[in-house]
N, C-alpha and C positions, 0 to 999 in steps of 0.2 A: 171443414175440418181444419184444425190448427195443429201446427207442428208439436206443440206441447201436449196436445191430446193424444196424438199418435205415439209419442214417446212414452207417455204414461200407460197407454194401452199395452204396448209391447212389454214394458217393465212388469206389468201385472198379469201377463198371460199364464194360464194353467199349463203345467208341464206337457199335457197331452196335445196342446195347441202349438208347441214350439218346433215340431218337425213335420216334414212332408212338403209337397209342392204347393205353390200358389198359382192361381189362375185369375187373370183379370177378366172382368165381365163388364161390357159397355152396353147400355140400353139406350137406343136412339129414340127420338120423338115420333118416329114412324112405326114403332113396334119392333124394329130390328134389334137383334142381339149379336154382339161380336165377342168372342172369347179369345184369349191369347195367353201364352206362357212367357211372352216377352214383356216383362214388367220391370220398371226401374224407379226407385224412389230417389228423387233429387232434392235433398234437404236444403242445399244452398239456394236453389231456385224455388223451393216450396211447391214441387210438382210431383205427381205420380204419372210416369210416362208409360203408355201402352202402345205396342206396335203389333199390328195384325200380320200373321204369317202371309208371305207372298208380297209384302211391301218391301221397298228398298231399305227401310229403317229397321226392319225386324231383327236382323243379325247384329246390326250396329247397336241397337238398344240392349240386347243381351250381352254383348261384349262390354259395353259401358258399365253395365251392372256388375259384371265380373271384376272390372277395374275398381269400382267402388268398394267391393268386398276385399280385394287385395290391399287397398289403402287402409281400411279400418283394422285389418289383421296386423299391419305394421305398427299401428298406434299402441 
């Protein structure tokens, strides 16, 4: 995925797809599936960060996402 593609996708979303919660789903090579609501899009670094509940990074990741949102609201 490229940043430009993600931006274009978001800009073209249908109105019914613009509200509600997001869940991250990770499929590992052994058939395991991990889901989480701790998701952060890091456009500077070009990363989508997922943190599983119960890890040390889970709350930090959610807090960092809230900080990102506050930053764009000021712009």
